[in-house]
N, C-alpha and C positions, 0 to 999 in steps of 0.2 A: 215677142215678135210684134212689129208694127207694119201695117199695110199702108203703103204710100200711094199705090194706084192699083185699081182692079179689084177682083174678088177672089179670095182663096178659101179653101176649106182645110182646117187642121183636123187630122184624125190621130188620136192618141189613145191606145188601148181600145176600150169600147165606146169612148166619147168622140163626138164630132161637133165642130163649130164652124160656121161660115162667117168670114170677116170681110168687110168692105173698107175702102180708103178711109183712113182716120181711126180705124179700130185697132186694138192691141189685145194680145193674149199671152199667157204663160202656160206652158205644158211640160210634163215630165218627158225627158228625152231618154230615160232609161227603160222605157217600154216601147213596143213597136209603134211607130208613128210615121205620118206622111204629111206633107204640105202640098196640096193639090190646087192648081189653077182652076177655079170653078167658073170663070167667066170666058167670054169669047175673045177678049183682048189680052195683051200681055199684062202681067201683074208684077209689081215691084214691092218687095218686102225687105225689111231690115231685121236681121236676126242676130241676137247676142247670145253666145254660149258662155255659161259660167261653170267651170269645173271645180269641184270641191273634193 
């Protein structure tokens, strides 16, 4: 996932990470997870799912 604009928090399992514009992260999608807008403005993210 890449953040294009805004601030988001990724919660995956017991882990949490806050990302800002220009940041990227990978996380396991086979555990409970959420992508949360952590800012006051709209956030734009690009997410690519790879199924194996």
